C-alpha positions in Angstrom: -21.9 5.8 76.5 -22.7 3.9 73.3 -22.7 5.7 70.1 -26.0 4.4 69.4 -27.3 5.8 72.8 -25.7 9.0 72.0 -27.3 9.1 69.0 -30.7 8.7 70.0 -30.2 11.4 72.6 -29.3 14.0 69.9 -32.5 12.8 68.1 -34.7 13.2 71.4 -33.4 16.8 71.4 -35.5 17.6 68.3 -38.6 16.0 69.2 -41.6 18.3 69.4 -44.3 17.7 72.0 -47.5 16.2 71.0 -51.0 16.7 72.2 -52.4 13.5 73.3 -56.1 13.2 73.7 -57.2 11.4 77.1 -58.2 7.8 76.0 -58.2 4.7 77.7 -55.2 2.7 78.1 -55.7 0.3 75.8 -57.1 2.7 73.1 -55.4 2.4 69.7 -56.7 5.4 68.2 -57.0 9.2 69.1 -60.0 10.8 68.0 -61.5 14.2 67.8 -64.9 14.9 70.0 -66.6 14.6 66.3 -65.2 11.1 66.1 -62.1 11.9 63.4 -59.1 9.5 63.8 -56.5 11.6 64.2 -53.6 9.6 65.6 -52.8 6.1 66.6 -51.8 4.5 69.8 -49.2 1.8 68.7 -47.3 1.0 72.3 -48.5 1.7 75.6 -45.3 1.4 78.3 -46.8 2.0 81.9 -48.9 4.7 81.8 -47.5 6.1 78.6 -48.6 6.1 75.4 -46.8 6.0 72.1 -48.3 7.4 69.0 -47.8 6.8 65.4 -46.8 10.7 65.0 -44.0 10.3 67.6 -42.6 7.6 65.8 -43.1 9.4 62.4 -41.2 12.6 63.9 -38.3 10.7 64.6 -38.3 8.9 61.7 -38.4 12.2 59.9 -35.2 13.5 61.9 -33.5 10.7 61.6 -33.6 11.5 57.8 -32.5 14.7 58.1 -29.7 13.9 60.3 -28.2 11.0 57.9 -28.7 8.2 60.6 -29.1 4.6 60.3 -31.2 2.6 62.5 -30.5 -0.9 63.7 -32.8 -3.2 61.8 -36.0 -2.3 60.6 -36.9 1.4 61.5 -40.6 0.3 61.8 -39.7 -1.7 64.7 -36.6 -0.1 66.2 -37.9 3.6 66.2 -41.1 2.7 68.4 -38.9 0.4 70.9 -36.2 3.2 71.5 -39.0 5.8 72.2 -40.4 3.1 74.8 -36.7 2.6 76.2 -36.3 6.4 76.7 -39.7 6.1 78.9 -38.7 3.4 81.0 -35.3 5.6 81.6 -37.3 8.7 82.1 -39.9 7.0 84.6 -37.0 6.0 86.6 -35.4 9.6 86.8 -38.6 10.9 87.9 -38.7 8.1 90.5 -34.7 9.0 91.2 -35.1 12.7 91.4 -32.7 13.3 88.6 -32.6 17.3 88.1 -32.0 19.8 85.2 -31.5 23.3 86.0 -33.7 25.7 84.0 -30.3 27.2 82.8 -29.1 23.5 81.5 -32.2 23.6 79.5 -31.7 27.2 78.1 -28.4 26.9 77.3 -28.9 23.5 75.4 -32.1 24.9 73.2 -30.2 27.6 72.2 -26.8 25.6 71.3 -29.4 23.3 69.3 -31.2 26.4 67.7 -28.1 27.6 66.5 -26.7 24.6 65.1 -30.2 24.3 62.9 -30.1 27.8 62.0 -26.5 27.3 60.8 -27.6 24.2 58.9 -30.8 25.2 57.4 -29.3 28.9 56.6 -31.3 31.3 58.2 -33.6 31.7 61.0 -36.5 32.6 58.4 -35.9 29.3 56.9 -35.9 27.4 60.2 -39.5 29.1 60.7 -40.8 28.5 57.7 -39.5 24.8 57.4 -41.6 24.4 60.8 -44.1 26.8 60.1 -43.7 28.0 63.5 -41.9 31.5 64.8 -38.5 30.9 66.6 -40.3 31.6 70.0 -42.9 28.7 69.9 -39.9 26.4 68.4 -38.1 27.3 71.6 -41.0 26.5 73.8 -41.7 23.4 71.8 -38.2 22.1 72.5 -37.8 22.8 76.1 -39.8 20.0 77.6 -38.0 17.3 74.9 -34.9 18.7 75.9 -35.4 18.4 79.5 -36.6 14.4 79.2 -33.5 14.0 76.8 -31.2 15.2 79.9 -33.4 13.4 82.7 -32.4 10.2 80.2 -29.0 10.8 80.0 -28.6 11.7 83.8 -30.2 8.4 84.5 -27.9 6.2 82.3 -24.9 7.9 84.1 -26.4 7.1 87.7 -26.7 3.5 86.5 -23.1 3.1 85.2 -21.0 5.6 87.3 -19.4 2.8 89.4 -18.6 0.6 86.5 -14.8 0.4 86.2 -12.4 -2.0 84.5 -8.8 -3.4 86.0 -5.8 -3.3 83.5 -5.9 -7.6 83.8 -9.6 -7.2 82.4 -8.1 -5.2 79.5 -5.4 -7.2 78.6 -7.6 -10.3 78.9 -10.0 -8.7 76.3 -7.9 -8.1 73.8 -5.1 -10.9 74.2 -6.6 -13.6 71.8 -8.3 -10.9 69.3 -7.6 -11.0 65.9 -5.3 -8.4 64.4 -8.0 -7.3 61.9 -10.4 -6.8 64.7 -8.6 -4.3 66.6 -9.8 -0.9 66.7 -8.0 1.8 64.3 -6.9 4.7 66.1 -6.8 7.9 64.2 -3.5 10.2 64.0 -2.9 11.9 66.9 -0.7 15.0 67.3 0.9 17.3 70.5 1.0 20.6 69.5 2.4 23.9 71.7 1.4 27.2 71.0 2.3 31.2 71.5 -0.2 33.6 71.1 -0.1 37.1 70.8 -3.5 39.4 71.7 -3.6 42.2 69.2 -3.6 45.5 71.4 -7.2 47.2 71.4 -7.1 51.4 70.7 -8.4 53.4 73.7 -10.9 55.0 71.4 -12.5 51.7 70.6 -12.7 50.8 74.4 -14.1 54.2 75.1 -17.0 53.7 72.7 -17.8 50.1 74.0 -17.9 51.9 77.3 -20.1 55.1 76.2 -22.7 52.2 74.9 -22.9 50.3 77.9 -23.3 53.9 79.7 -26.1 54.6 77.7 -27.9 51.1 78.0 -27.6 51.8 82.0 -29.0 55.2 81.5 -32.0 53.8 79.6 -32.7 51.3 82.3 -32.2 53.9 85.1 -35.0 56.2 83.2 -37.6 53.4 82.4 -37.2 53.7 78.4 -36.1 50.3 77.7 -35.5 47.0 80.4 -32.2 45.5 81.0 -33.7 42.1 79.4 -34.5 43.9 76.5 -31.4 45.8 75.8 -29.4 42.3 76.2 -31.8 40.8 73.5 -30.6 43.4 71.3 -27.2 44.1 72.2 -25.3 41.8 74.2 -22.5 40.0 72.7 -22.7 36.9 74.6 -24.8 34.2 72.6 -25.1 31.9 75.5 -27.3 34.2 77.6 -28.4 37.1 75.3 -31.6 35.2 73.7 -32.5 34.9 77.6 -32.3 38.4 78.6 -28.5 38.1 79.6 -29.8 36.0 82.4 -27.1 33.7 83.8 -28.8 31.0 86.3 -27.5 30.5 90.0 -23.9 30.3 89.7 -21.0 30.0 92.2 -17.9 32.4 92.2 -15.4 29.9 91.1 -17.4 29.2 88.0 -17.2 33.1 87.1 -14.2 35.5 85.7 -12.9 36.8 88.9 -13.3 40.6 88.0 -17.0 39.7 87.0 -17.8 37.6 90.0 -16.2 40.7 92.5 -18.8 42.9 91.0 -21.5 40.4 90.9 -21.3 39.0 94.4 -21.3 42.9 95.4 -24.5 43.8 94.3 -27.1 44.2 96.8 -30.3 45.9 95.0 -31.8 44.4 92.1 -33.0 47.7 90.9 -29.3 48.9 90.5 -27.2 48.4 87.4 -23.5 48.0 88.0 -20.7 49.6 87.3 -18.8 48.7 83.8 -16.7 45.7 84.3 -13.7 44.4 82.0 -13.5 40.5 82.2 -11.5 38.4 79.5 -14.4 38.3 77.6 -15.0 42.0 77.2 -17.0 44.8 79.0 -19.9 44.1 80.9 -22.9 45.5 83.1 -24.4 43.5 85.3 -27.9 43.4 87.1 -28.7 41.1 90.2 -31.6 39.1 90.3 -31.4 36.8 93.1 -28.9 35.1 96.0 -29.1 31.8 96.9 -26.7 30.6 99.7 -23.2 30.8 97.9 -24.5 31.1 94.4 -25.8 34.4 92.6 -28.3 34.8 89.7 -27.6 37.7 87.7 -28.3 39.1 83.9 -25.4 41.1 81.9 -24.8 42.7 78.8 -21.5 41.9 77.3 -19.5 44.1 74.6 -16.6 43.6 72.7 -14.3 45.9 71.6 -13.2 45.5 67.6 -10.0 44.7 67.2 -8.4 46.7 64.4 -6.7 45.6 60.9 -3.7 47.7 62.1 -3.6 45.8 65.6 -3.8 42.4 64.2 -0.9 43.0 61.5 1.3 44.6 64.4 0.6 41.4 66.6 1.3 39.2 63.4 4.4 40.7 62.6 5.6 40.5 66.3 4.8 36.6 66.0 6.7 36.7 62.7 10.2 38.1 64.3 9.5 35.8 67.3 9.5 32.7 65.0 12.5 33.7 63.0 14.4 34.0 66.4 13.5 30.5 67.6 14.4 28.9 64.1 17.5 30.8 64.1 18.3 29.3 67.2 18.7 32.4 69.5 15.8 30.7 72.0 13.8 27.7 72.1 9.9 27.4 71.3 9.5 26.4 75.0 11.0 29.6 76.7 9.0 31.8 74.1 5.8 30.2 75.2 6.7 30.6 78.6 7.6 34.3 79.1 6.1 35.8 75.7 2.9 34.0 75.1 -0.3 35.9 76.1 -2.2 32.4 76.6 -2.2 31.6 80.2 -3.9 28.1 79.8 -0.6 26.9 78.3 2.1 29.4 79.3 2.9 27.4 82.7 3.5 24.3 80.5 5.6 25.5 77.9 3.1 26.2 75.5 1.5 22.6 75.5 -2.1 22.5 74.4 -4.4 20.3 76.7 -7.1 18.4 75.4 -9.9 17.9 78.1 -12.3 15.0 77.3 -14.7 12.9 79.2 -12.0 10.3 79.7 -9.6 12.8 81.6 -6.7 15.2 80.4 -4.2 14.5 77.6 -2.0 16.6 75.7 -2.9 14.3 72.4 -5.3 15.8 70.0 -7.0 14.1 66.7 -7.1 16.7 64.0 -10.7 17.1 64.1 -10.5 17.9 67.7 -8.0 21.0 67.4 -9.4 24.4 66.9 -9.9 24.5 63.1 -7.4 27.3 62.5 -4.4 25.2 64.5 -5.4 22.0 62.7 -4.8 23.8 59.4 -1.5 25.3 60.5 -0.5 22.1 61.7 -1.8 19.8 58.8 1.2 20.7 56.5 4.1 20.5 59.6 6.9 18.1 60.0 7.6 17.0 63.6 9.5 20.0 65.1 8.1 22.6 62.4 6.8 25.8 63.3 4.1 27.5 61.5 4.0 31.1 60.0 2.0 33.5 62.2 -2.2 33.2 61.8 -5.0 34.5 63.8 -7.6 32.7 65.4 -11.0 33.2 67.7 -10.2 31.2 71.2 -12.4 30.1 73.6 -13.1 33.1 74.9 -14.4 34.5 71.7 -11.5 37.0 71.1 -9.2 37.4 68.1 -5.6 36.4 68.8 -2.8 35.7 66.8 -0.6 32.7 67.1 2.3 30.6 66.0 2.2 26.5 66.5 5.4 24.0 66.7 4.3 20.3 66.0 5.7 18.5 68.9 4.8 15.1 67.8 2.5 12.9 65.5 1.6 9.4 65.9 0.0 8.4 62.9 -2.9 6.4 62.6 -2.7 2.6 63.7 -4.2 -0.2 64.8 -4.6 -0.4 68.4 -1.5 -1.7 70.6 -2.0 -2.8 74.1 1.5 -1.1 75.1 1.0 2.2 73.1 -3.0 2.7 73.2 -3.8 1.3 77.0 -5.8 4.2 77.5 -8.1 3.9 74.2 -8.3 0.0 74.7 -9.5 0.4 78.4 -12.2 2.9 77.2 -13.5 0.6 74.5 -13.8 -2.2 77.6 -15.4 0.1 79.7 -17.8 1.4 77.3 -18.8 -2.3 76.8 -18.9 -3.1 79.9 -21.5 -0.1 80.6 -23.5 -0.9 77.3 -24.0 -4.5 79.0 -25.1 -2.9 82.0 -27.4 -0.5 80.5 -28.9 -3.2 78.2 -29.6 -5.6 81.2 -31.1 -2.9 83.1 -33.8 -2.4 80.4 -34.3 -5.8 79.8 -35.0 -6.3 83.9 -37.5 -3.0 83.6 -39.6 -4.2 80.6 -40.4 -7.6 83.0 -41.7 -5.3 85.7 -43.4 -2.8 83.5 -47.2 -3.0 81.9 -46.3 -3.3 78.1 -49.1 -3.7 75.1 -47.8 -3.6 71.6 -50.1 -3.4 68.5 -50.5 -6.6 66.8 -48.7 -5.8 63.9 -45.2 -5.1 65.8 -45.4 -8.5 67.9 -43.1 -10.1 64.9 -40.4 -7.5 65.5 -36.7 -8.5 65.9 -36.1 -6.1 69.1 -33.1 -5.6 70.4 -34.5 -6.0 74.0 -36.1 -9.3 74.8 -39.5 -9.0 76.6 -41.8 -6.7 74.9 -43.9 -9.1 73.2 -45.8 -11.2 76.1 
């Protein structure tokens, strides 16, 4: 998918739904019952009107995001909105589905990013002049539409492929200064140690969860309310702890064993320990081989003393490796607590849309690992450091820089996959472009006169 289309999809997440008065298809203004003009219809695509307010909303969002539009924004913004309506209409026809869980997770992630950028929840509410719950409700429909558009685009290009011969032909006669630049990439091995949590802290967390269970059973509070107040799973806490229909294989094994064993929606499970912490779970519904539950997660706090002990052990391990007592690879296979890399001699894996690789751009590494690697020579081993792993836990680590490929102009021998992805993206973009042009020809379109002299990206709007 092109960067341009991706940027557009990100922007669409932030668009708010605007109330549209019921006007005839050829109306150019939206009025109140008293005749006051409140908006203007500038384009009509099929049965959908594009309002001037829609364009201004996207323009403002683009300014906030620091985006640059192709050509004249007054022309390109309404055109891109119109293109999304074409995709959305086809997605509805083709029954492209988006689950409530996907919508909820996407909206929460967007809100978290916005709160982080703007500084606080209160500032976000002040900026939009709405409560967070109102902002969340406004975003749901626009996010659903964005996901449907993205799903439709993926459906249109899913069967597009390119052969090695096509890749070689594409770059055979390309001037050297036109070849893409490949940023520096590294391969990294890691050994981690999980600081031991004191039993007293584990007991404290379990007692909290027992208290929640007691309050729910006595009717003093609902599971959803306690989840919103106390759960440390940011992805579900705002939804009252709710996980949408999920298969067993997508859940932590210990969590899944208890969750799939629940039969009474009124009962709260026993306390469950998973890789993420400790949970209590409540059944909502079962549907075939999937289950819908809500949960409350609490994470024991690791003491400074435990962290220092883990760092000291890693420092000793590092010394032994540097002194040649055993190789880093053996330490990663035998000593490391990181199950994701332990069976691969500690080599970290970078999983992308294009597949799985051991190469990372520096920006794609966990920030703590990137800082440790940045000053290392190939073969060098970092000093021990702490980091938060993907399960949200504090771990201590040392890393070894296995290889570094400095930034360079792409070559067909060294960077075939990168060049293949470029050709594939170009092919997919052309397919999407041709599809839009074809849809424009078969769709009713009416454009306000002042847009008829625009230099549009897609031909066929003006008739």
